Every structure is written in structure tokens, then in C-alpha cells.
C-alpha positions as CSV (number, residue, x, y, z in Angstrom):
1,M,36.3,-29.0,-62.9
2,F,38.3,-31.5,-60.8
3,K,35.1,-32.3,-58.8
4,Y,33.2,-33.2,-62.0
5,F,36.1,-35.3,-63.3
6,S,36.2,-37.1,-60.0
7,I,32.5,-37.9,-60.2
8,I,33.0,-39.4,-63.7
9,I,36.0,-41.5,-62.6
10,L,34.2,-42.7,-59.5
11,A,31.0,-43.6,-61.4
12,M,33.0,-45.7,-63.9
13,S,35.1,-47.4,-61.1
14,I,32.0,-48.4,-59.1
15,S,30.3,-49.8,-62.1
16,L,33.5,-51.6,-63.0
17,I,33.8,-53.1,-59.5
18,G,30.3,-54.7,-59.8
19,T,30.8,-55.9,-63.3
20,M,34.2,-57.4,-62.5
21,I,32.9,-59.1,-59.4
22,G,30.2,-60.7,-61.5
23,A,32.8,-61.7,-64.2
24,S,35.0,-63.2,-61.6
25,I,32.1,-65.2,-60.2
26,G,31.3,-66.4,-63.7
27,V,34.9,-67.5,-64.4
28,I,35.5,-69.2,-61.0
29,V,32.1,-70.7,-60.3
30,R,31.3,-71.2,-64.0
31,N,27.6,-72.0,-63.3
32,P,26.5,-69.9,-60.2
33,S,23.2,-71.2,-58.9
34,K,19.9,-69.6,-60.0
35,K,19.1,-69.2,-56.4
36,L,22.1,-66.9,-55.8
37,L,21.5,-64.9,-59.0
38,G,17.8,-64.5,-58.2
39,T,18.6,-63.3,-54.7
40,I,21.2,-60.7,-55.8
41,M,18.8,-59.4,-58.4
42,G,15.8,-59.2,-56.0
43,F,17.9,-57.5,-53.3
44,A,19.3,-54.9,-55.8
45,G,15.7,-54.3,-57.1
46,G,14.5,-53.6,-53.6
47,L,17.3,-51.2,-52.9
48,M,16.8,-49.4,-56.2
49,L,13.1,-49.0,-55.6
50,A,13.7,-47.4,-52.2
51,V,16.0,-44.8,-53.6
52,V,13.6,-44.0,-56.5
53,V,10.5,-43.6,-54.3
54,F,12.0,-42.1,-51.2
55,E,14.8,-40.0,-52.6
56,L,14.9,-39.3,-56.4
57,I,11.3,-38.5,-57.1
58,P,10.8,-36.2,-54.1
59,E,14.1,-34.4,-55.0
60,A,13.0,-34.0,-58.6
61,I,9.6,-32.6,-57.6
62,N,11.4,-30.2,-55.2
63,K,13.7,-28.9,-57.9
64,T,11.1,-28.7,-60.7
65,N,7.4,-29.5,-60.2
66,I,5.1,-32.5,-60.4
67,L,4.3,-32.0,-64.1
68,F,7.9,-31.9,-65.3
69,T,8.8,-34.8,-63.0
70,V,6.1,-37.0,-64.4
71,I,7.0,-36.1,-68.0
72,F,10.7,-36.8,-67.7
73,Y,10.0,-39.8,-65.5
74,S,7.9,-41.2,-68.4
75,I,10.7,-40.3,-70.9
76,G,13.2,-42.3,-68.8
77,I,10.9,-45.3,-68.8
78,G,10.5,-45.0,-72.6
79,I,14.3,-44.8,-73.1
80,V,14.9,-48.1,-71.3
81,M,11.9,-49.8,-73.0
82,L,13.4,-48.8,-76.4
83,I,16.9,-50.1,-75.5
84,E,15.3,-53.4,-74.2
85,K,13.3,-53.9,-77.4
86,I,16.4,-53.3,-79.6
87,T,18.6,-55.7,-77.6
88,E,15.8,-58.3,-77.3
89,K,15.3,-58.4,-81.1
90,K,19.0,-58.7,-81.7
91,S,19.2,-61.6,-79.1
92,M,16.5,-63.5,-80.9
93,E,18.3,-63.2,-84.2
94,T,21.5,-64.8,-82.8
95,G,22.1,-68.4,-82.2
96,N,25.6,-69.5,-81.0
97,Y,27.2,-68.6,-77.7
98,M,29.7,-66.1,-79.1
99,K,27.0,-64.1,-80.9
100,V,24.9,-64.2,-77.7
101,A,27.8,-62.9,-75.7
102,I,28.5,-60.0,-78.1
103,I,24.8,-59.0,-78.2
104,T,24.6,-59.3,-74.4
105,S,27.7,-57.1,-74.0
106,L,26.2,-54.4,-76.4
107,G,22.9,-54.5,-74.5
108,L,24.7,-54.0,-71.1
109,M,26.8,-51.2,-72.5
110,L,23.6,-49.4,-73.5
111,H,22.2,-50.0,-70.0
112,N,25.3,-48.7,-68.4
113,L,25.0,-45.3,-70.1
114,P,21.8,-44.3,-68.1
115,E,23.3,-45.9,-65.0
116,G,26.2,-43.4,-65.3
117,I,23.6,-40.5,-65.7
118,I,22.0,-41.7,-62.5
119,M,25.3,-41.7,-60.5
120,G,26.4,-38.3,-62.0
121,C,23.1,-36.7,-61.0
122,G,23.2,-38.3,-57.5
123,F,26.7,-36.9,-56.7
124,L,25.7,-33.4,-57.9
125,V,22.7,-33.4,-55.5
126,E,24.5,-34.7,-52.5
127,Q,27.5,-36.9,-51.9
128,N,25.6,-39.4,-49.8
129,L,22.9,-39.8,-52.5
130,G,25.7,-40.5,-55.0
131,V,27.2,-43.1,-52.7
132,Q,23.9,-44.8,-52.1
133,M,23.0,-45.1,-55.8
134,S,26.5,-46.2,-56.7
135,I,26.4,-49.1,-54.2
136,I,23.0,-50.1,-55.6
137,I,24.2,-50.0,-59.2
138,A,27.4,-51.9,-58.3
139,L,25.1,-54.7,-56.8
140,H,23.0,-54.6,-59.9
141,D,26.1,-54.9,-62.1
142,I,27.2,-58.2,-60.5
143,P,24.6,-60.4,-62.3
144,E,25.4,-58.4,-65.5
145,G,29.0,-59.4,-65.2
146,I,28.0,-63.0,-64.9
147,A,25.6,-62.6,-67.9
148,V,28.5,-61.5,-70.1
149,T,30.8,-64.2,-68.8
150,A,28.6,-67.3,-69.1
151,P,28.2,-67.5,-72.9
152,L,31.9,-66.6,-73.4
153,M,32.9,-69.5,-71.1
154,A,30.6,-71.7,-73.1
155,S,32.5,-70.6,-76.2
156,N,35.8,-71.5,-74.6
157,V,37.2,-68.0,-74.8
158,K,40.3,-67.4,-72.7
159,V,39.8,-66.0,-69.3
160,G,42.0,-62.9,-70.1
161,K,39.8,-62.0,-73.0
162,I,36.6,-62.5,-70.9
163,I,37.9,-60.0,-68.3
164,I,38.6,-57.5,-71.0
165,Y,35.1,-57.8,-72.5
166,A,33.6,-57.4,-69.1
167,F,35.7,-54.3,-68.5
168,L,34.6,-52.8,-71.8
169,T,30.9,-53.1,-70.9
170,A,31.5,-50.8,-67.9
171,L,33.1,-48.0,-69.9
172,P,29.8,-46.3,-71.1
173,T,29.1,-45.5,-67.4
174,A,31.7,-42.8,-67.6
175,L,30.0,-41.2,-70.6
176,G,26.7,-41.4,-68.8
177,A,28.2,-39.8,-65.7
178,A,29.6,-37.0,-67.8
179,L,26.2,-36.4,-69.4
180,G,24.6,-36.4,-66.0
181,V,27.1,-33.9,-64.6
182,M,27.0,-31.6,-67.7
183,T,23.2,-31.4,-67.7
184,G,22.8,-31.2,-63.9
185,K,25.3,-28.4,-63.3
186,I,23.5,-26.0,-65.6
187,S,20.9,-25.2,-63.0
188,D,18.8,-26.8,-60.2
189,F,15.9,-27.0,-62.6
190,Y,17.9,-29.1,-65.2
191,L,19.2,-31.2,-62.3
192,G,15.6,-31.9,-61.3
193,L,14.8,-32.9,-64.9
194,S,17.8,-35.3,-64.9
195,L,16.7,-36.8,-61.6
196,A,13.2,-37.4,-62.9
197,L,14.7,-39.0,-66.0
198,A,16.9,-41.2,-63.8
199,S,13.9,-42.1,-61.7
200,G,12.0,-43.4,-64.7
201,I,15.1,-45.4,-65.9
202,M,15.5,-47.0,-62.5
203,M,11.8,-47.7,-62.0
204,Y,11.7,-49.6,-65.3
205,V,14.9,-51.5,-64.5
206,V,13.3,-52.6,-61.2
207,F,9.9,-53.8,-62.5
208,G,10.8,-54.6,-66.1
209,E,14.1,-56.4,-65.5
210,L,15.4,-57.1,-62.0
211,I,12.3,-58.4,-60.3
212,P,10.9,-60.4,-63.2
213,E,14.3,-61.9,-64.0
214,S,14.8,-62.6,-60.3
215,N,11.4,-64.5,-60.2
216,K,12.3,-66.4,-63.4
217,L,15.6,-67.6,-61.9
218,W,14.2,-68.5,-58.5
219,S,10.6,-68.1,-57.4
220,G,11.0,-69.3,-53.8
221,I,10.2,-67.3,-50.7
222,L,13.9,-66.3,-50.3
223,N,13.6,-64.3,-53.5
224,T,10.6,-62.4,-52.2
225,L,12.4,-61.8,-48.9
226,S,15.5,-60.5,-50.7
227,V,13.3,-57.8,-52.4
228,I,11.7,-56.8,-49.1
229,I,15.1,-56.8,-47.3
230,G,16.6,-54.6,-50.1
231,L,13.7,-52.2,-49.9
232,T,13.9,-52.0,-46.1
233,L,17.7,-51.6,-46.1
234,G,17.4,-48.9,-48.8
235,F,14.8,-47.0,-46.7
236,I,17.1,-47.2,-43.6
237,M,20.1,-46.2,-45.6
238,I,18.4,-43.1,-47.0
239,N,17.4,-41.9,-43.6
240,L,20.6,-42.7,-41.7
241,I,23.5,-42.1,-44.2
């Protein structure tokens, strides 16, 4: 029981670290360059892609089979697409900075739920896999922390309140980690299904959010290199750690 509780606390802490680093950058720098944000997003996307292709999907197939892996992988993609559509619609309906900040925070909270599932499943499979995915998700959460901070700074919200809002967006990671642990510990088969679901979630985040957003922010060669470096480092990390 202590082991599973530790996983949940660790998952939330790691997500919190990434989000708070991003929030701190947003507060201190106020307007971080698009080049920096694009590079971070591209690098995180490359790392995430390596883990999905070389670690999560093979592990899911090994614990279930190719059919169940494809089905739950597709469900994972569908879940994130639905979340994205809901938050996109709400964002278009809002105008001022404060409303945008609230909608952005809600969107990120919804995104952090599946991130927690990913980390919870990773630690159940193997400690090293959990560490790898946690590092990647922490990197991915840095731009998210900045995304929450920017409209709040524009609304002249006090720094203390901004930090609290950023902290709250990371809390659903703990719930996600608990769901991942509860589902995965039932049996190896259910753990495989959870990994397949996590693979779909991560794959869509890479190609539907991180890489497109990275290109939108900065389309220079550095951005392309950051994705390639992230992918290469992820492949090395998987084989060495």
C-alpha cells in the first residue's frame, strides 16, 4: 500500500515541479521568447515519442496482444481529442485575459489527469520507466506553467495568487496516478491495457499539441533539431537507464 501511495505522491510532485518551473519563468521573465518555448516543446515532444514507440507500445503488446493494444491506443487518442475540443470551444467563447487564464487552467487540469495515469502505469511496470516518463512529463509541464501564468500576469493578478493557480493545475496528476495504479495492479493484462491507453494519449499530445505548437511558436531549424535531439536522447535513455 505504501508503494502505491509513494507513486501517487511522486507523480504529483514531478508534475508540480515542471508546472512551477514554468510559472516561475512566466513571473520572472514575463514574456519568454517564442524560440525558447518552441525549443522546450519540440524537445519534450521528441522525448515523449521515443518512450511511446520504443517502450510503451512494445510493453503493452507483450502484456496483452496487438489487437487490444490498437483498440486502447485508439481510445487514448480519442480521449485527448475530446478534451481538446471541449477546451478549444471554451477558449473561443472567452475574451478577456482572466477568463482565458481560467479556461487554460481547466484545460491543463484535464490534461494532467491522463499524465498521472501514464506515470502511475510506468512505475508499476518498472521503476526506470516511471522515472523516464516523469522527466518527460515534467519538461512538458514547463510550457504549461508559462501558459497559465501569461494571461494572469496580463490581468495584473498578484504573484502569490498566480503561484497558487499554477499549483492547483498540477493536482489532478495525483488522481490520474491513483487511477493508473488501481487499474494496473489488478493484473498484467489490465496493466497492458493501461499502457496502451497511455500510449495513445502521449502520441496525440506529441503530434496534436507539442510539435504543431512548437512549429507555430518558432519554425526555425533549431526547433526541428530540438525534436530530433529529444527523440535521440529518449532512445538512448531507454536503452541505458
